[in-house]
ZAVEX-752816 format. One line per field, with one value per residue (C-alpha): residue in one letter; x, y, z. Coordinates in steps of 0.25 Angstrom, whole numbers, plus 5000, padded with zeros to 4 digits. Layout:
! residues N
residuo: A,...
east: X,...
north: Y,...
up: Z,...
//
This chain:
! residues 537
residuo: M,T,L,E,S,L,F,E,G,L,N,I,Q,D,Y,Y,L,G,K,V,T,Q,V,Y,R,S,S,C,I,A,Q,I,E,N,V,E,A,M,T,N,R,S,N,F,S,S,S,F,L,P,N,T,I,N,Y,F,V,L,V,E,S,T,V,G,V,F,L,G,E,V,F,E,N,K,S,S,R,K,N,V,S,E,Q,A,D,G,K,A,Q,G,Y,H,E,I,C,I,D,T,L,A,V,L,T,P,N,S,N,R,F,Q,L,A,G,F,K,T,L,G,I,T,D,K,V,Y,I,A,P,D,V,T,Y,Q,L,F,I,Q,S,L,E,F,S,Q,D,D,E,Q,P,L,P,S,F,A,T,Y,L,N,R,S,A,Q,A,S,V,S,L,K,P,S,T,L,F,N,R,H,L,M,C,I,G,A,T,N,S,G,K,S,T,T,A,L,A,I,L,D,K,L,I,R,T,R,R,K,A,L,I,I,D,P,T,G,E,Y,R,H,A,F,S,D,D,E,V,M,K,L,T,L,G,I,D,T,T,I,S,P,S,K,I,T,M,E,Q,W,E,K,L,F,E,A,E,N,S,G,Q,G,A,V,L,A,E,A,I,T,S,L,R,F,M,K,K,I,G,D,D,S,Y,Y,Y,K,V,G,A,N,I,D,E,V,Q,E,N,L,A,S,V,S,N,E,D,T,D,F,N,I,E,L,L,P,E,Q,I,Q,A,E,A,V,C,E,P,D,R,D,N,D,Y,N,F,R,F,R,Y,D,A,L,K,A,N,A,N,A,S,F,V,K,K,I,Q,Y,Q,M,T,N,T,R,F,L,T,F,F,S,N,D,P,S,M,N,N,L,L,D,V,V,D,D,F,V,H,R,P,E,E,S,L,Y,I,D,T,S,A,L,G,A,A,E,G,V,G,G,M,V,I,D,L,L,S,N,F,V,M,A,Q,Q,D,T,Y,P,F,V,F,F,I,D,E,V,H,R,Y,A,K,S,R,Y,S,E,R,E,F,H,G,G,L,T,L,I,A,R,E,G,R,R,K,G,V,F,L,Y,L,T,T,Q,N,P,K,D,V,S,P,V,L,F,G,Q,V,G,T,M,L,I,H,R,L,M,L,N,D,E,I,H,A,V,E,N,H,L,D,D,Y,A,M,K,H,V,R,K,L,N,Q,G,E,V,I,L,T,S,V,N,L,L,H,N,V,F,I,H,V,N,K,C,D,R,K,Q,Y,N,D,T,P,M,L
east: 5000,5006,5005,4994,4985,4983,4980,4970,4960,4967,4976,4991,4997,4985,4991,5007,5013,5030,5042,5049,5061,5067,5065,5066,5065,5051,5047,5050,5049,5043,5041,5029,5027,5012,5010,4995,4992,4996,4984,4975,4966,4955,4959,4961,4952,4951,4957,4970,4976,4990,4994,4995,5001,4995,4991,4997,5005,5010,5024,5028,5041,5048,5047,5030,5020,5024,5012,5017,5010,5014,5017,5025,5021,5030,5032,5046,5037,5034,5022,5015,5005,5015,5018,5003,5003,5011,5020,5033,5045,5046,5047,5033,5037,5029,5035,5030,5030,5031,5019,5019,5022,5012,5021,5018,5014,5006,4991,4994,5003,5013,5026,5036,5046,5059,5054,5057,5052,5062,5067,5056,5046,5034,5023,5008,4995,4990,4976,4963,4965,4979,4973,4963,4975,4982,4972,4971,4985,4984,4985,4997,4986,4983,4974,4958,4955,4942,4944,4935,4926,4930,4931,4939,4942,4956,4959,4962,4959,4948,4936,4933,4945,4940,4950,4945,4956,4957,4956,4971,4976,4968,4971,4981,4993,4983,4977,4976,4968,4975,4969,4967,4953,4943,4950,4940,4949,4936,4929,4940,4940,4925,4925,4935,4927,4914,4921,4927,4914,4905,4914,4911,4927,4929,4933,4935,4933,4936,4929,4935,4924,4910,4912,4908,4898,4887,4895,4894,4881,4879,4877,4891,4900,4897,4899,4903,4904,4915,4909,4895,4892,4907,4916,4930,4934,4944,4951,4952,4963,4977,4986,4992,4979,4974,4987,4982,4969,4972,4983,4995,5005,5017,5021,5018,5003,5002,5008,4999,4988,4992,4993,4979,4972,4978,4973,4959,4960,4963,4950,4942,4949,4943,4930,4931,4926,4935,4950,4962,4966,4981,4984,4986,4985,4997,5006,5009,4993,4992,5001,4999,4984,4988,4997,4986,4978,4981,4979,4964,4961,4960,4946,4944,4937,4942,4932,4942,4954,4957,4954,4963,4975,4975,4974,4988,4996,5002,5015,5025,5026,5040,5045,5043,5046,5030,5033,5021,5017,5006,5004,5002,4998,5007,5002,5014,5007,4994,4999,5007,4992,4983,4983,4982,4971,4962,4966,4958,4946,4944,4945,4934,4925,4921,4909,4911,4926,4921,4909,4919,4929,4918,4915,4899,4892,4882,4891,4900,4915,4925,4934,4923,4918,4931,4933,4921,4924,4938,4933,4920,4922,4917,4913,4916,4918,4915,4919,4914,4926,4920,4913,4926,4932,4941,4953,4958,4967,4954,4954,4970,4967,4953,4962,4972,4964,4958,4969,4977,4964,4961,4977,4974,4964,4965,4959,4952,4947,4954,4948,4951,4954,4951,4952,4948,4956,4967,4974,4966,4971,4987,4992,4989,4986,4995,5006,5014,5008,5002,4992,4994,5000,4988,4986,5001,4999,4987,4996,5009,5002,4986,4988,4990,4978,4969,4968,4970,4970,4963,4967,4962,4970,4972,4988,4995,5005,4996,5000,5009,5021,5021,5006,5006,5018,5011,5001,5002,4989,4985,4974,4979,4969,4974,4984,4988,4998,5015,5017,5006,5009,5024,5018,5011,5021,5028,5017,5014,5022,5026,5013,5003,5011,5008,4993,4991,4986,4978,4970,4953,4944,4941,4955,4965,4979,4979,4993,4995,5007,4997,4994,5004,5001,4995,4983,4975,4959,4946,4938,4924,4915,4906,4891,4892,4889,4902,4901,4914,4907,4913,4902,4900,4902
north: 5001,5014,5029,5032,5022,5026,5040,5036,5045,5056,5066,5062,5075,5080,5071,5072,5077,5078,5069,5062,5068,5060,5044,5034,5021,5022,5036,5049,5062,5070,5084,5091,5096,5098,5106,5109,5094,5096,5107,5103,5091,5093,5082,5073,5063,5070,5058,5062,5075,5079,5090,5082,5069,5052,5053,5043,5048,5040,5040,5037,5026,5020,5005,5009,5019,5021,5024,5033,5041,5055,5055,5071,5082,5095,5108,5116,5129,5135,5143,5130,5139,5144,5131,5127,5139,5131,5145,5140,5131,5125,5110,5102,5087,5076,5063,5048,5036,5024,5014,5006,5004,5001,4996,4995,4979,4980,4985,4986,4994,4985,4989,4996,4986,4991,5001,5015,5030,5037,5051,5060,5051,5056,5058,5058,5059,5046,5046,5038,5025,5024,5022,5013,5004,5005,5001,4988,4986,4986,4973,4963,4949,4951,4937,4937,4936,4945,4958,4961,4970,4985,4988,4999,5013,5018,5031,5045,5039,5038,5034,5023,5017,5006,4995,4981,4971,4956,4948,4941,4956,4957,4943,4934,4940,4943,4955,4963,4977,4986,4998,5007,5005,5011,5014,5005,4991,4983,4990,4985,4972,4971,4978,4967,4955,4960,4959,4945,4939,4947,4939,4925,4925,4918,4923,4919,4932,4930,4941,4944,4956,4952,4965,4956,4949,4953,4958,4945,4939,4924,4919,4926,4921,4910,4917,4910,4916,4908,4904,4908,4897,4893,4884,4876,4865,4865,4853,4862,4872,4869,4872,4883,4888,4886,4894,4905,4905,4906,4915,4906,4917,4908,4895,4888,4893,4887,4873,4874,4876,4864,4855,4860,4857,4843,4841,4844,4836,4824,4827,4826,4815,4806,4813,4821,4836,4841,4846,4839,4840,4837,4841,4826,4818,4808,4815,4803,4800,4815,4813,4801,4808,4819,4812,4804,4815,4813,4823,4818,4824,4839,4841,4847,4855,4871,4875,4867,4873,4885,4872,4863,4875,4875,4859,4861,4868,4855,4849,4837,4836,4835,4819,4814,4800,4795,4799,4807,4810,4818,4833,4843,4858,4867,4883,4888,4883,4886,4900,4902,4895,4904,4917,4907,4903,4914,4918,4905,4907,4922,4917,4907,4917,4921,4911,4910,4903,4891,4891,4892,4880,4869,4860,4863,4856,4866,4877,4878,4873,4884,4875,4867,4880,4886,4872,4871,4888,4886,4874,4883,4892,4907,4903,4914,4912,4923,4920,4929,4928,4939,4930,4924,4937,4935,4945,4935,4923,4914,4925,4921,4907,4906,4912,4905,4892,4896,4900,4887,4879,4885,4885,4868,4867,4863,4866,4878,4890,4904,4913,4927,4924,4939,4942,4954,4962,4951,4958,4953,4939,4944,4943,4936,4947,4940,4936,4939,4927,4929,4922,4924,4909,4904,4918,4919,4905,4910,4923,4913,4903,4906,4910,4895,4892,4903,4910,4925,4934,4946,4951,4966,4971,4985,4985,4977,4976,4965,4956,4946,4950,4938,4938,4953,4950,4940,4952,4957,4966,4977,4987,4998,5007,5018,5015,5025,5020,5018,5003,5000,5008,5003,4990,4991,5002,4990,4990,5004,5016,5028,5036,5024,5024,5039,5036,5025,5035,5044,5033,5038,5026,5016,5019,5009,5007,4995,4988,4974,4966,4963,4979,4986,4998,5003,5009,5017,5013,5016,5005,5005,5000,4988,4988,4975,4976,4978,4981,4990,5004,5012,5016,5032,5037
up: 5000,4995,5003,4990,4993,5008,5002,4990,4987,4997,4993,4998,4998,5009,5021,5016,5028,5026,5026,5037,5041,5051,5052,5066,5067,5072,5068,5060,5059,5047,5042,5038,5025,5023,5036,5031,5033,5049,5051,5039,5043,5034,5025,5035,5044,5059,5065,5059,5065,5057,5065,5079,5082,5080,5068,5056,5044,5032,5028,5014,5014,5004,5012,5014,5020,5034,5045,5056,5068,5071,5085,5086,5077,5078,5072,5073,5072,5086,5080,5073,5066,5057,5051,5051,5041,5033,5033,5042,5039,5051,5052,5057,5060,5064,5071,5065,5072,5061,5063,5051,5038,5025,5015,5000,4998,5010,5013,5029,5039,5045,5056,5050,5055,5051,5040,5043,5034,5028,5028,5017,5017,5017,5027,5025,5036,5035,5030,5037,5028,5034,5047,5044,5036,5050,5058,5048,5049,5066,5066,5063,5060,5046,5046,5042,5056,5058,5068,5080,5078,5083,5098,5098,5089,5086,5093,5086,5073,5062,5069,5060,5066,5074,5081,5075,5077,5074,5088,5085,5086,5099,5106,5098,5109,5120,5124,5136,5140,5149,5156,5170,5176,5168,5155,5148,5150,5151,5141,5130,5134,5133,5119,5115,5120,5116,5101,5104,5107,5097,5087,5093,5099,5111,5124,5138,5147,5162,5170,5184,5187,5178,5170,5159,5164,5155,5144,5136,5134,5136,5122,5121,5131,5141,5156,5167,5181,5190,5205,5201,5189,5186,5194,5196,5201,5211,5203,5192,5197,5199,5211,5205,5202,5216,5221,5211,5218,5231,5228,5234,5239,5240,5236,5252,5251,5236,5243,5254,5244,5236,5248,5253,5240,5237,5252,5248,5235,5244,5253,5240,5237,5247,5248,5261,5261,5271,5271,5275,5290,5290,5305,5312,5298,5295,5286,5277,5275,5272,5261,5255,5254,5247,5239,5234,5228,5212,5200,5198,5213,5211,5218,5231,5240,5239,5251,5261,5255,5265,5277,5269,5268,5284,5286,5277,5289,5295,5296,5298,5313,5320,5319,5333,5339,5337,5322,5321,5307,5307,5303,5313,5313,5308,5313,5304,5290,5296,5298,5284,5277,5283,5275,5263,5269,5272,5258,5253,5262,5257,5242,5248,5253,5238,5238,5224,5223,5230,5221,5209,5213,5215,5207,5205,5194,5193,5188,5176,5177,5171,5166,5159,5151,5149,5142,5134,5131,5124,5114,5109,5098,5099,5113,5125,5139,5151,5165,5176,5189,5196,5207,5211,5215,5204,5208,5216,5215,5209,5196,5193,5194,5185,5175,5177,5176,5163,5157,5159,5156,5143,5138,5142,5133,5116,5105,5111,5103,5103,5114,5121,5136,5141,5157,5162,5172,5173,5183,5193,5189,5188,5202,5217,5227,5237,5230,5216,5211,5195,5189,5176,5173,5164,5158,5154,5149,5138,5136,5129,5125,5122,5109,5104,5112,5105,5119,5119,5132,5133,5147,5154,5164,5173,5175,5166,5177,5184,5172,5171,5164,5158,5153,5149,5139,5131,5128,5114,5112,5124,5125,5135,5141,5150,5160,5170,5179,5175,5175,5169,5158,5160,5158,5143,5139,5130,5122,5119,5112,5120,5113,5118,5131,5132,5130,5140,5152,5142,5136,5139,5143,5134,5123,5122,5116,5109,5107,5102,5094,5084,5080,5072,5082,5095,5093,5102,5102,5109,5113,5110,5123,5118,5123,5131,5147,5154,5171,5171,5173,5184,5194,5196,5210
//
């Protein structure tokens, strides 16, 4: 494609600005010769302001047509009005950031790579058709995949420029939506979910607050509420996941928890509904009983866990002449376990907690429903975890359980795994332990299975660096704190960095490894019901 084809039906001289006078690796400086074009905007779209900055220009070069964005506009005359009249001979220069290049044998803009501009190359104001072509060239993917319906519009450009991207552009390197409270993060999340559901693409939605509980109809998604209509058998949960659930602070508490669960599994095996009382019990007999617990003996009564941990406060006695081989009570262990027992008892004060970890046949089984979901096309699943108080360890455990479960399945249909407020599941309140094992596994290996993460968070610092490093596409709303902005600076250029604090509600910086350039967009609020309004004082 040539420069003339971009100006078809237009007088190219009306758009001529001047020539390049200085060239740098990623930018250049051009001297303005057509001063009238900088003030007379009657021939141009109102979305382009030639006498300011942030508008596009075209540079005709020997290797093709370069697309640039003006980031600095300066006049050497102190009295700018003199130059505007065309009477002065002062210098008027613009600084241009090189974005892409359009080669003669291509109909799309491409990254410039090692191609550079040259001295005396001619500079023109880019017409509206150029911006439309740039939007079409933004996505690197050139397959026949159908794009999602438009969910936003580009800022500071033509009103007809809507954002309509392919699902692979947004999700194939995972997607994260970041923003401070009331920046429009949840509205953006729902706007994209709306387009996925409307086009019958699969989504697994985890909602820790119930904010989206009425956003989708029963015909569109299957809805579950953990602890209300959905349970999970304690036998399906690994020991590592139990540690996450009860937020064991150290390896000592983890060992006590494992011993207590093994004891309860033995009691369930022999059909006893009480806990295993060990004080005064024969040591060899207890060890033999616990060793008899096999991998098939996984079920136990979780309600007895606090009592069983207290019963584990035993030790072997000092050897005497009578060869006394029975456990005795250990006050030191009992005191060490006291805080852990209280933590577990506090978790169990939530009545939905015990309902969720049960084998009630009248309720849905979480893993059975998820197994059915991943093997069916065009079916979405919504899981409300708010009844469990998902800000606690149970939320991290559920996410880890589901992540490992879906990655273990075979012949699954591709789907988007949406997790709202992922920082709720980030770290234990009692230790530095992180709950990202399952999510990190999906981030690294999920593309092979067709599992794509879509995460939202208020603070990127709360997300594991390993998980954060696997995210290739970001929707960045307003951020205020320096450490939050520092966390995303590798994804933004200098111009975007300076505007992170200035974004209005609903305005977003879209940055992706699948896009030619970072773009500023305004998300269109969809008409689905969402419980995120701020009450008025």
